[in-house]
N, C-alpha and C positions, 0 to 999 in steps of 0.2 A: 643531445647528451650522448656521449660515447659509452657504449657497453664495454665493461671491463672483460678482457679476455681471460678465459680459464688458463691458469698457469699449471702445467704438469710439473710438480716438484721433482721428487726423486724418481729413480728408474721404476720402482715398484708401482708408482701411481699412473704410469702410462698403461692404458687398458690392455695393450698387447703383451705387457710384461707383468700384469697383475697375477696374483696367486690363483690357482684353480678354485673356482667357486666364488671369487670376488670380482669377476670382470664387470658384472652388472653395476657395481657400486661406482665404477669409474666411467664406463662407457655412456651411461645415461646422462651424467653430468657433462661429459665432453660434447656429445651430440647436441644436447640442449643449448649449450653455450655457442657452438658453431652456428646453429640455426638462428639464434638471437643476433649474433654478430653479422650474419649474412641475411638479415631480415629483408632488406631492399630487394635482394635477388629472388627470394621465395615470394615476396609480395608481388613482384613483377610477373611471376608465373601465374599467380591468381588473377591479376589484371588482364593478362593476355588471354587467359581462358574465358574471362568474362567478356572481353571484346569479341571473341569468336562466337560465344554463346551467351547473350545477355541474360538468359533465363536459367543458367546453370545454378545449382544449389549454392546458397550462401554468398551470392555475388555482392550484396550491399555490405556485408561485414568484411569481405575480403578486399573490396575496392575502397569504399568509404569516401566521404566528402564529395568534392566536385566531380571526381572520376565516376562515382556511382551515379550522379545525375546525368553525366554525359552518356553512360551506358544505357540508362533507362529511356533516353529519348532516341535511341538508335532506330533509324528508319531504313537506311541503306547500309548494308553490312558488306563493305568492300573487302574486309579481312576474310570473312567466311567465303566470299565468292572467289577470291584469289587462291586461298588455301585449298578449297575443294577442287578448283580447276586444275591446279598443279598436281594434287594427289591423283586425280583421275587420269592425267596425262602420263605421269611417271610411274605410279605405283600400281598400275593395272596389269602389268606383265609378270607372269610367274617365271621364276628362275629355277632351272633344274641343275642339280649338282653333278659335276663330272670329276673323276679322279684320274690324274695323269699316270700313265704307265710307260714312260719313256724307257727304252732298253729293257723292258720287262719280258719275261718269257710267257708262254701261253697260259700257264697256271696263274701267274700274277694278273694278266689281263682278264682272265675269267673271273677271278676273285674281285677285281676292281669293278667289273660290270655288275656283279651281284651286290657289291657294296653300294653302287649307284641306285640299284633297285631298292635296296634296304633303306637308304637315306631318303629316297623319294617317298617310299611308303610311310616312313616315320613322319615326314613332312605333312602328308595328308592326314595321318592320325592326329597329329598335334596342331593342325590348322596353321601351319607356319606362315603361309602367304598372307592370310588375313591379319595375323598379328604383326607381320612386317609392315603391312599397309597402315596399321594403327600407329606403329612407331614412326613411320615416315610422316604421317599427318601431325604427330606430336612434335617432330622436329620443325615442321613448317610453322606450327603455332608457337612453340616455346624454345626452339633452337636445338634441342637434343631429344632424340627418341631412344628408348631402351627396351630391350627384351632380355628377360632373365631365363637362363637355361640351367636347370638343376635337377637333382634327384631328391625326391621328398622322403619323408620318414618311412614310407611304404615301398621304397625301391621302385618308384615310378618316375620316368623321365617327364619333366614338365617344362613347358614354354609359356611364360607369362609376360604380358605387357606391363611394364612398370612406369608409372608417371615420373617424370624427372623431378617433380615436386618432392617425391619421397626418397630421393637419393641425396644424401648429405656428403659433400666433398669439401674439404678445407681448401679454399682458394689460395691460401698462402703456399700450399704445396705445389701450385701450378704456375708460380711466377717464372718468368723467363722461358716459358714453354715446357716446363717440367711436367711429368706424369704424376698423378695422385699416387700416394703410397698406401692409402687406406680408403675404404668405401663403407658407408653405413646406409642401409636401407631401413628407414623408419616406417613401420607398419602400425597404423593407429586404430585399425578396426579388425584385430585378430580375434576370432571367436574362441571363447574359453573351452567349449566342448571339443572344438577341432584340435586345440592345443593338447587337451587331455588325451585325445585319441592318439595323437602323434607321440606324446611323451607321458605315458601312464605312470612312470616312476615319480613324476613331479606333480601329481594330481592335487595333493593337498596344498602345495605352494601356489599352484595356479588358481585354486579356489580363493585363497586369501590375498592374492596380489591386487593392489589398487582398490582396496575396500575401505581403508581408513579415511577420515576427514582430512588428514594432512596431505593426502595424495593430490598433486597439482597437475597430473597428466592430462586431465580433460581441458584445463586452461592452456596447457602447453600445446595441445593439438591445435588450438586457435581456431582457424576457419575450417578445420577438419573435425567436425563434431563426431563423438563416439557413441556407439550404441551401448545400452545398459550391460550387455553381456560381452563386451569387447575389452581387449587389453591393448596396451602399447607394447610392441615388441621391436627390438632392434637387432638386425642381422648385420654383422660386421666382418670385414675381411682386411687383413694386413698382409701386404705383398711380401713374399720372401726376398732375401738379399742374396745375390749371387746365383749360381747354378747348382742344382742338386747334384751331389756327388763330387763337387769340386771343393777345393780348399777355401775356407772362409765362409762357406754357405750357412745362412741363418734362415730357418723355416719361418713362414708366416703364421698367421693364426686366423681361425674362423670360429665365430661365436654367434649364438642366438640367445638373447637375454630378455628377460622381463624385469619388472621392478625389483623382485626379491630373490631371483635365482638365475643361474646360467643353465639354459636348456641344452645347448650344444657348445662344446669347447674342444676343438681339435686342431692339429697343425694344418697349415695350408701351404702346399708345395707347388701349386700351379703359378706360373709367373703372370697370371692375368685373372681378373675377376670373372664371375659367371655371367657376364653381360655381353650382348651384342649391341653395339652403339652406332647411331647415325647422327651426324651433326650437319645442320643446314649450312651454316657458315661459321668457320672456326674463329675463336678468339685466341690469340697467341698466349695470353696470360691467364686463361681461365679454362676449366674443364667444360663449363656450360657454354653452348654456342649462341650465335645470333640467329634469330628466327625471321622468316618471311613476314610474319605478323608484326614483329618488332620494327621492321623497316618501314611499314606503312601505318603504324599506330597513330602517329601524329596527324596524318591525312585523315584517318578515321575520326579522330576527335574533332578536327576542324569541320569535317563533313557533318558530323552530328550537330555541331553548333549551328552551321548554316541551315540545315533542315529545320532545326528548332526555331530559328529566326523566321524562316519562310512560313512555317506553320502558325506561329504567333501572329505574324502580320496578316495572314489570311483570316484568322479568327477576329482580329481587331479592326481591320480596315476594309475587307472585302464584304461589307454589309451595307446595302443601300439604305439611305436615310431620306425620308420625305419631310420637308418643312411645310407646315400649314399655318393659316392665320388663327387668331384667337377664337373666332366663331366656330371653327372646325376642330376645336380641341377634343371633342368626343371621338374623333378618328384615332386619336392616340390610344384609346382604350379598345376600340373595335378591331383595329387592323394590325396590332403588333403580333408578329410570329417569328419563327426562326430565320426566315429569309430576309427580314429587314425590320426597321423600326420607324416610328413617326415622332417628329419633334415639333412642338408648338412654338411659333414665332409671331412677332408683330411686324406687319409691313407687307413685304412682297408676296406674290402668288406662290403656291406650292411648286417646289421643284425637287427632283430626285438627284442626289449626288452619289456617284459610285467611284471612289478614289482608287488609284492603282495601288494594290497591296505591296507589290515588290517590283523593283526596277529590273529591266532585262539583264543588267550586269550581275544581279544576285543569282539569277538562274544560270547565267553563263559560268559564274564562278563555281557553282555546284557541279556542272558538267566537267569543268576543267579539273576539279579535284578528283572526280571519278576516273578521268583519263590518267591523271598523275599517279593514282594508286596502281593502276594497271601497268603503267610504264615503269614505276619503281619495282614492282613485283616481277616484271618481265612477262606479263600475261596480256595478249592482245584481245580486243573485244570479240573477235570471231571465235577464239579458243574458249572464252568464258561462256559463249552461247552454244558451243559444240557444233559449229558449222565449218565448212571448208570454202575456200574461194569459189566464186561462180565459174563454171566451165570445167571443173575437175570432177569427173564422174567415174574414172576407172580406179580399181583398187590400188594400182601402182601410184597413181597420182595422189590419192588420199594419203598413202603412206609417206610419200615425199613431202606433202604439205605438213603432215604431222611432224616429221623429222625437222623441218625448218622451224616449226613453231616451238619445238622443245630444245633447240640449240642453246638457248639461254640457260637451260637447266641440265646441261650435260654433266657437270660435276655431281649434282644431286642424283642424276640417273645412274651414274656409275656407283655412287655411294649406296644407293638402294640395292643394286645388284650385289654389291659386296656385303651388305647387311644380311641378305638371304643366305649367301654362301657362308657367312660367319655363323649364322644360326645352325645351318647343317653341320658345320665343323664342330660346334659345341655339342650338338646332339650325338655325333659319332664319338666324341671324346667322353661324354657321359656314359654311353653304352659300353665303351671300352672299360670304364671304371667298374661297371656292373658285371661285366664278363658274362658268365652263364645265366645270371639273373636279368640280363637285358631282354627287352620285349622281342617277341617273334613277329615277323612281317610276312604277310601272304601276298604274293604277286599273282594276278590272274592274267592269263594269256590264252591265245587260241588253242594252244596245245594242252591247256589245263592250268591248274593252280599249283603254286609252289610255295611252301612255307620255309622261310629262312631264319635260322638262329644266328646269334652273334658269331658263334664258332665258324659258321659257313662263310662269313664275310670279313673276318678279322685279318687284316694285312700286316699285323705285327707292328714293329717300330716304324715301318714306312707310313703307317697311318697317323 
């Protein structure tokens, strides 16, 4: 049954054109409808997470049916093995930001050097490398990894890893390779007390939100159950049209809404959302990418089935049976144990039959599927075991062997480096917005410690 698409009637009913204070009435309905329409997409994210981690919360409800049974019998997890191996190979190297100063004088070069120290210090304070590694792993599992860089209500720069499941983008806006014009982050477990601390002027409305029996937000969250003191909040961005200061420019809009009010409603002038994104393999007609796990999910399901068959056959057939004559029927009571059983027959003398539980072709097929998963993923057996070819002992040789083993992932390696640089760029941009309120960074060196303020590293429009 096809879900009916929400039709945005007049101009005022589009959430970015709604009157001030009424955005929540439209944006909740719009995002809920997009999620229902793209249910297969979000359900696939839940399934891929369950294939990577069969014991993740709410796996049965998220997967359901035959897929839930396939996950529950997982013995060999080739998805987790390949994802973890690639993450260890690619996302283990930290990237340091550098700011180019071509044709710059000595003052510009000195300021750029201090800006590098400042950005590097902010990266350590905000734990950028670890969060970039989480985003890379998310892209390997689900196709797209996200980091959100923003300034919170307390004027603090934050870097958060955002699950791609929680970012709602209308796929219709991405046809023919187009870029999304709006982004919605659905947050289903926002603590009321935290919201009241950030927005004290809306304390009464926050207390009364989602308290009536008519509220369906808990059901809407689906496989994302909510705590008793939690709310559903939606942060939305509409990209501006044109270039600021030029003719025809139309500003975008940034809002944070809950069920009964708009917590934040302000113009959005940046031509990009506050996300640094990495895509494992791009889809030309979608914002959401293709993941490594998605490539080998079919092999994982087939391997689960094969292991299940082998296990059942071992239980059913690999049990010795001793056949005895009627006078020896009491042996059937005296000798039955877990290792075998006794069956009473008339006629021939007792014999023990131990049938072959599985044919050699079954075991070979299991090995072939393991190898096929590694070939499709581009991971060789030596890389997954963390060893180098025999005879390579020097550091140079180990590095060369590693470079050869990661050639298959050069696009992803470059994208990971770009991801870290994008995060640093967003951090600097947020600090520039804060100005004097930006955090201070202390650099320690052999000649002593130096504390840098934003005014010391601001390069003006060149930044």
